[in-house]
C-alpha positions as CSV (number, residue, x, y, z in Angstrom):
1,M,27.6,73.4,20.0
2,Y,30.7,74.1,17.8
3,Y,30.5,74.8,14.1
4,A,33.2,74.6,11.5
5,I,33.2,77.5,9.0
6,I,35.3,76.3,6.0
7,A,35.9,78.9,3.4
8,R,37.7,78.7,0.0
9,D,39.3,81.8,-1.4
10,K,38.8,83.1,-4.9
11,A,41.8,83.0,-7.1
12,D,44.1,86.1,-6.9
13,S,42.2,87.5,-3.8
14,L,45.3,88.1,-1.6
15,G,45.2,91.9,-1.9
16,V,41.5,92.1,-1.0
17,R,42.1,89.6,1.9
18,L,44.9,91.8,3.3
19,E,42.7,94.9,3.1
20,A,39.8,93.2,4.9
21,R,42.0,91.4,7.5
22,P,41.9,93.9,10.4
23,A,38.0,93.8,10.4
24,H,38.0,90.0,10.1
25,L,40.4,89.6,13.0
26,D,38.3,92.0,15.2
27,R,35.3,89.7,14.8
28,L,37.4,86.7,15.7
29,R,38.8,88.5,18.8
30,R,35.2,89.2,20.0
31,L,34.5,85.5,19.7
32,Q,37.7,84.7,21.6
33,D,36.9,87.3,24.3
34,E,33.4,85.6,24.7
35,G,35.2,82.2,25.1
36,R,33.5,80.8,22.0
37,L,36.4,80.5,19.6
38,L,38.1,77.0,19.5
39,A,40.4,77.7,16.5
40,A,40.8,79.9,13.5
41,G,43.3,80.5,10.8
42,P,44.1,80.5,7.1
43,H,45.2,77.8,4.8
44,P,48.5,78.8,3.2
45,A,48.7,78.1,-0.6
46,I,52.2,76.6,-0.1
47,D,53.8,74.6,2.7
48,S,55.0,77.7,4.7
49,E,54.0,79.7,7.7
50,D,54.3,82.8,5.6
51,P,53.4,82.1,2.0
52,G,54.2,85.6,0.8
53,P,52.7,86.4,-2.6
54,A,51.5,82.8,-3.0
55,G,48.8,83.8,-0.5
56,F,46.1,81.5,0.9
57,T,43.5,79.1,-0.3
58,G,41.0,79.6,2.4
59,S,40.2,79.8,6.1
60,L,38.9,77.6,8.9
61,I,37.0,78.9,12.0
62,I,35.7,76.6,14.7
63,A,33.5,78.4,17.1
64,E,30.5,77.9,19.4
65,F,27.1,79.1,18.3
66,P,23.6,78.4,19.6
67,D,22.6,76.7,16.3
68,L,23.5,76.1,12.7
69,E,21.4,79.1,11.5
70,T,23.2,81.5,13.8
71,A,26.6,80.1,12.7
72,R,25.6,80.6,9.0
73,A,24.4,84.1,9.7
74,W,27.6,85.0,11.5
75,A,29.7,83.6,8.6
76,D,27.7,85.5,6.0
77,E,28.6,88.8,7.8
78,D,32.3,88.2,7.7
79,P,34.3,91.0,6.3
80,Y,36.0,88.6,3.9
81,V,32.6,87.7,2.5
82,A,31.7,91.4,2.1
83,A,35.1,92.1,0.4
84,G,34.7,89.1,-2.0
85,V,37.6,87.1,-0.8
86,F,35.7,83.8,-0.5
87,E,34.5,81.7,-3.5
88,E,32.6,79.3,-1.2
89,V,31.7,79.1,2.5
90,T,30.6,75.9,4.2
91,V,29.2,75.8,7.7
92,K,28.6,72.5,9.5
93,P,28.4,71.1,13.0
94,F,31.6,70.1,14.6
95,R,32.0,67.9,17.6
96,K,35.2,68.4,19.6
97,V,36.7,65.1,20.9
98,F,40.4,66.0,21.4
99,P,42.1,67.6,23.2
100,E,39.9,66.6,26.2
């Protein structure tokens, strides 16, 4: 089943986010290589592909895991969590309808 990992950044965390980004992306690439990643990306703080110093307000990852507990454990081990980027992380089941 798919699970949505919805994270909200702490204020003024852009510098820490950028430092932890390579390790964060490596984990996502592993999910992608395993065929388990549906979508992933950040939420820009402004209406722009590249928000520059405005940074981001959080991230969304939708990936396949065996169960909710495994998805939560995976999210808890994210480099952004370890670095203190996220204020809050929510993990919940996601049912893909479209695209078919």
